[in-house]
C-alpha positions as CSV (number, residue, x, y, z in Angstrom):
1,M,131.7,107.5,122.8
2,F,133.3,106.8,119.7
3,V,132.8,109.0,116.6
4,Y,133.7,107.4,113.4
5,S,134.1,109.1,110.0
6,L,134.0,107.8,106.8
7,R,135.1,109.6,103.5
8,A,134.3,107.8,100.6
9,S,136.3,108.4,97.4
10,T,134.3,109.5,94.0
11,L,135.4,106.2,92.5
12,K,134.6,104.2,95.3
13,F,130.9,105.9,95.7
14,F,130.3,105.3,91.8
15,A,131.4,101.8,91.9
16,V,129.0,100.9,94.8
17,V,126.0,102.6,92.8
18,C,127.0,100.6,89.7
19,V,126.9,97.2,91.7
20,A,123.6,98.6,93.3
21,L,122.0,99.2,89.8
22,T,123.2,95.9,88.5
23,A,122.1,94.1,91.2
24,L,118.5,95.7,90.9
25,I,118.3,95.2,87.0
26,T,119.3,91.5,87.5
27,M,116.6,91.1,90.4
28,I,113.9,92.8,87.9
29,T,114.8,90.4,85.1
30,F,114.7,87.3,87.0
31,I,112.2,87.5,89.4
32,P,108.6,86.4,88.1
33,S,105.4,88.4,88.0
34,Y,102.6,87.0,90.2
35,D,100.0,89.7,88.8
36,G,97.5,87.3,86.8
37,G,100.2,85.5,85.3
38,E,103.3,86.4,83.2
39,L,102.7,89.5,81.1
40,G,98.8,89.4,81.5
41,Y,98.2,85.5,80.5
42,I,97.1,82.8,82.4
43,T,98.1,79.2,81.3
44,T,95.1,76.8,81.1
45,G,95.6,73.2,81.5
46,K,95.2,72.9,77.7
47,E,98.7,74.3,77.0
48,E,97.4,77.3,75.5
49,K,97.5,81.0,76.9
50,I,94.4,83.4,77.5
51,S,95.4,86.9,77.5
52,Y,93.6,89.2,80.1
53,D,94.9,92.6,79.1
54,K,94.9,94.8,76.3
55,I,91.2,94.8,76.2
56,K,90.6,98.5,74.9
57,T,87.8,98.1,72.1
58,E,84.5,96.0,71.6
59,Q,86.6,93.8,69.4
60,D,89.0,93.1,72.2
61,R,86.2,92.1,74.3
62,V,84.3,90.2,71.8
63,G,88.1,88.4,71.0
64,F,88.5,87.7,74.7
65,L,85.4,85.7,75.1
66,S,86.0,83.9,71.9
67,Q,89.2,82.6,73.4
68,F,86.9,80.6,75.5
69,G,84.6,79.3,72.9
70,W,81.9,81.9,73.3
71,S,79.9,83.6,70.5
72,V,78.1,86.8,71.6
73,S,75.7,89.0,69.8
74,G,77.4,92.2,68.5
75,D,77.1,95.0,71.0
76,P,76.9,94.9,74.7
77,V,73.5,94.6,76.3
78,E,74.7,96.7,79.2
79,V,77.5,98.7,80.1
80,A,78.0,99.9,83.7
81,E,80.3,101.6,86.0
82,I,80.6,99.5,89.1
83,T,82.6,99.8,92.4
84,V,84.1,96.8,94.0
85,P,83.2,96.9,97.6
86,S,85.7,97.5,100.3
87,E,84.5,94.7,102.5
88,F,83.1,91.6,100.7
89,D,79.9,90.2,102.0
90,K,78.8,86.4,101.9
91,I,77.7,86.6,98.5
92,F,80.6,88.9,97.0
93,M,83.0,86.2,98.5
94,G,81.4,83.4,96.6
95,Y,81.6,85.6,93.5
96,N,85.2,86.1,94.3
97,E,85.9,82.4,94.8
98,I,84.6,81.8,91.2
99,Q,87.2,84.3,90.1
100,K,90.0,82.8,92.1
101,R,89.0,79.6,90.4
102,Q,89.8,81.0,87.0
103,G,93.0,82.7,88.2
104,L,91.8,86.0,89.2
105,D,91.0,87.6,92.4
106,L,89.1,90.9,92.9
107,S,90.4,91.5,96.4
108,K,93.2,93.6,94.8
109,Y,90.7,96.0,93.5
110,K,88.6,96.8,96.7
111,N,87.2,100.5,96.5
112,K,88.3,100.6,92.6
113,T,85.8,101.8,90.0
114,V,85.5,99.1,87.0
115,T,83.6,98.9,84.0
116,R,81.2,95.7,83.4
117,Y,80.3,94.9,80.1
118,T,77.5,92.5,79.6
119,Y,77.0,90.4,76.4
120,E,74.2,88.0,75.3
121,V,76.0,84.6,74.6
122,T,74.6,83.1,71.5
123,N,76.0,79.4,71.5
124,Y,75.5,78.1,75.0
125,A,74.3,74.4,74.4
126,G,71.4,73.2,76.6
127,A,70.4,76.5,78.2
128,E,66.9,77.6,78.2
129,G,66.4,81.3,78.2
130,K,69.0,84.0,77.8
131,V,72.6,83.4,78.8
132,Y,75.0,86.5,79.3
133,A,78.9,86.9,79.6
134,N,79.8,89.8,82.2
135,I,83.4,91.2,81.9
136,L,84.8,93.2,84.5
137,V,87.6,95.6,83.1
138,Y,90.0,97.8,84.9
139,R,92.5,100.0,83.1
140,N,92.1,97.8,80.0
141,K,92.6,94.5,81.8
142,V,90.0,92.1,82.6
143,I,89.9,91.6,86.3
144,G,87.2,89.3,86.6
145,G,83.8,88.2,84.9
146,D,81.2,85.2,84.5
147,I,78.7,83.4,82.5
148,C,75.2,83.3,83.9
149,S,72.0,82.4,83.0
150,A,68.8,85.1,83.4
151,D,66.5,82.4,84.6
152,A,65.4,82.0,88.0
153,S,66.8,78.6,88.5
154,G,69.6,79.7,86.5
155,F,73.6,79.1,86.9
156,I,76.8,81.2,87.3
157,H,80.4,80.0,86.3
158,G,83.5,81.2,85.2
159,F,84.6,81.7,81.4
160,E,85.6,78.2,80.8
161,K,82.8,76.0,79.4
162,T,81.8,73.4,81.6
């Protein structure tokens, strides 16, 4: 049996700590973030960035929808606290596919309580009946949402105009 002991001097110890901190800071600086795009932005194919974070006030939510070209009527029609289910059924998996197509993913927020803001869209061309915009917000960040029709034969799609 071998017994090996190592006694590091104070100078060597601090040198190793400094090298480790330098490596950590370098990795944090140069490794990209993959959580919804860089700094809360998602780049669309049109060379413009859509901001999904810093959604705190009514004006922020209306401004968020206007980034996609939607006009909404004043106050939200409904504000509700909802919980993202821990297990996605067939319908919720389909809804999450809509979110994934627009660069979002609700599976990261399973069992989280989020706020849903529903607005009436006033400039949806060719739609009969009322059209609504739903925004799902968690900790001042848009994590999902859709544009949908209230008609029985209605539609649902992401924030982008079709």
